[in-house]
C-alpha positions, -999 to +999 in steps of 0.1 A: +443+257+375+406+257+373+388+224+362+354+216+348+337+186+363+311+170+341+290+144+359+259+123+351+240+100+374+229+067+359+220+032+370+246+004+369+236-009+335+244+024+318+274+034+338+300+015+317+285+028+284+284+064+297+321+061+309+331+048+274+313+077+257+330+103+279+365+087+279+378+105+248+371+139+265+384+131+300+417+143+314+434+111+326+403+089+328+368+085+340+356+081+376+327+058+383+315+060+419+284+045+436+259+070+451+243+064+485+268+043+504+283+009+499+264-021+487+253-046+513+274-076+520+271-101+492+257-135+504+263-155+472+300-162+465+296-151+429+268-126+425+271-090+435+242-067+442+221-065+411+234-037+389+200-020+385+196-015+423+223+011+426+230+044+410+264+057+399+280+091+393+301+090+362+325+120+361+352+134+340+374+164+345+384+189+318+411+217+323+395+251+317+417+262+289+410+275+253+399+240+242+375+235+271+343+248+254+347+226+224+357+195+245+327+201+268+303+204+239+315+172+223+312+153+255+276+166+259+269+156+223+282+121+230+259+117+259+229+130+238+235+103+212+239+076+239+207+089+254+188+075+224+197+040+237+197+046+275+176+069+297+204+093+306+196+126+324+212+159+314+248+161+327+258+186+354+289+209+350+307+227+378+340+246+381+366+233+406+398+247+420+429+225+419+426+214+455+389+206+450+396+186+419+421+164+437+396+155+464+362+156+445+361+119+436+365+108+472+331+119+483+313+086+477+341+061+484+333+043+517+342+009+532+327-018+509+324-055+516+325-078+486+320-116+486+326-136+518+358-120+531+370-091+509+367-056+523+378-026+504+388+003+526+397+038+515+432+046+525+422+077+544+396+059+565+401+037+596+385+003+598+385-024+624+384-057+606+366-089+616+388-120+621+378-134+588+382-101+568+408-098+540+413-060+539+423-042+507+434-006+514+428+015+483+437+050+471+426+047+435+434+082+424+410+106+408+401+085+377+401+048+384+371+040+405+368+021+438+357-014+431+320-005+435+311-011+399+292-044+393+318-057+368+346-052+393+325-068+421+318-098+398+355-102+392+363-100+429+337-126+438+349-149+410+385-144+422+376-154+457+358-185+444+385-196+419+419-187+432+439-214+450+469-205+471+501-206+451+485-197+418+501-172+394+477-144+383+478-120+353+456-089+355+451-071+322+439-035+325+446-033+362+434+003+367+438+010+405+452-025+409+422-037+430+420-072+414+458-077+416+457-067+453+428-091+460+447-119+443+478-113+464+457-111+496+439-143+487+472-162+484+485-159+449+522-167+446+529-140+419+508-114+402+516-094+371+493-063+366+495-043+334+478-013+320+483+010+290+475+041+310+505+056+328+483+072+355+467+039+362+502+023+365+513+049+391+481+045+411+484+007+411+520+008+422+511+031+450+484+007+462+508-022+460+531-003+484+502+007+506+491-030+510+527-042+514+525-068+487+556-057+467+570-092+469+540-107+451+526-080+427+545-064+399+529-036+379+540-027+344+530-003+317+518-020+285+498-049+274+505-084+260+540-073+249+549-070+286+536-104+294+558-121+267+554-158+263+547-166+300+516-185+309+495-180+340+472-201+361+445-174+363+440-145+339+417-115+347+404-092+320+380-066+333+379-042+304+356-033+274+344-061+252+360-049+219+394-048+238+389-083+251+382-096+216+413-078+202+435-093+230+422-128+225+428-125+187+463-112+195+473-143+216+459-138+251+446-174+251+482-186+249+489-168+282+466-191+300+484-221+313+471-256+303+442-263+327+442-226+337+413-201+339+404-168+322+379-145+337+364-119+312+342-091+325+332-056+316+308-066+289+270-064+285+248-093+275+245-083+238+284-084+235+287-118+251+284-139+219+312-120+202+335-125+232+326-162+235+334-166+198+368-150+204+374-173+234+368-203+212+391-189+184+418-186+211+414-223+220+396-217+253+364-235+265+336-215+281+329-232+314+305-207+330+286-176+323+271-153+350+248-125+344+235-098+367+209-076+349+228-066+318+263-073+330+280-106+320+311-124+333+326-153+314+348-180+328+368-200+303+395-227+307+425-238+287+426-274+277+448-297+296+475-316+276+463-350+264+478-378+285+501-401+265+487-435+257+498-462+282+526-484+269+516-518+256+519-546+282+552-564+281+551-598+265+560-627+287+592-644+274+584-679+263+598-707+284+627-726+266+618-759+251+623-788+276+644-817+264+622-847+258+592-824+256+563-828+234+576-829+198+542-816+186+544-783+205+530-756+181+557-734+166+560-699+181+551-668+161+579-648+146+571-619+169+575-642+198+609-653+186+620-617+180+610-606+214+630-634+230+663-619+217+686-607+245+717-587+242+733-609+268+741-636+242+779-639+236+793-626+203+788-651+176+762-670+195+728-672+179+700-654+196+675-678+182+664-707+203+674-741+190 
C-alpha cells in the first residue's frame, strides 16, 4: 500500500494544538517528534527544556485510497483555521511505500536524558548507561511519540520527584507506555496503564515486555471502567484538557487514594483554570502548578481522612469514704457516683457507695 505523509514543523507551544487538529484525519494516531536531536540534560528536577526552544515535526499518515484526496484536503483546512491562532507553516505532503511508512517516524528519535536519572533509549539503538542511569527502552510505534514533547518531559520529571518506592500508580492515556515504564523503573509496586486506542495498548504492552516489567505493569484497553473502584497512590493524566475535565467529572478524583497525588499535564495556560475547577469539584486540592512557556502541569492531592477525636480522659475513681472521716465532706456529683459503678458487685448488692 502507498501512504501519504502530511507533516508540519512547529515550535513546542503549537505542537499539541496541531496534533489535535490533525487527529481526526490520521490513520492510527499522530506522531510528534523533536527535530534536531535530543534536548540537553535537564538540571532542575521538575522543569524540562523550555518548550519554545525546540521545534517539532507533527506527522500523520493517510492511506492513498479513494478517500485520500478529501481526507487530505480536510486536514489542510484544519491547519489553515488553526493558523489564524498560531504561526503555522504550510504542511508538506509526500508519498511513502509500506516499508518506508513503517520506518519514517524513527528518523528523529535518539537517546534522550530527562530529569536526573531517566534516559529514554530507542529499542534499536545501543547505549552504555552511567551507574546512576535508569534506562527506559522504547519502541513507541509509528504514532505515539517518544517522550520528547514538553508535556511528557514535565510528567517524567514530576514522576521522578514525587514517586516513592512501593507506591501504586495509575496511568490514564498511556500511549507508548513511557510514563508507566518510568514508574516501574523508579520503584512503583504496581502500575495500571490504560488507553482507549487499541494500537497504543499493543505498543505499550510490547514496551512492557521489552523492559521486562511484566510483574509490575499491566496494560488494559479502556478508561475509568477498567480501573473500577480501586484507588491509587499516584495518578498520571497526560492527555488533552477537555478529556481531563471529563474524567474528573466522571469520578477520576475518587481513584486517588486519601493523601495521594494526581499529576495532570497536556494543557496550555489558558485551559488551566477549567482543569483546576474540575480538580476542586472532584474533591482534590491543587498543591502546585508548573508552567514552561505555554505548557502547564498541575499537581493535586486527595485529602487525608480526619483523625478521630481523642477519647476523653478517664475519670479517677473516688476513694471510698473512710470510717470516722470528716462528716462534712462535700457530696459527690451524680456523674461521679455513676462512674463508680462496677460490674464486679455481687448480684443483689448495691453499686452505690453507702
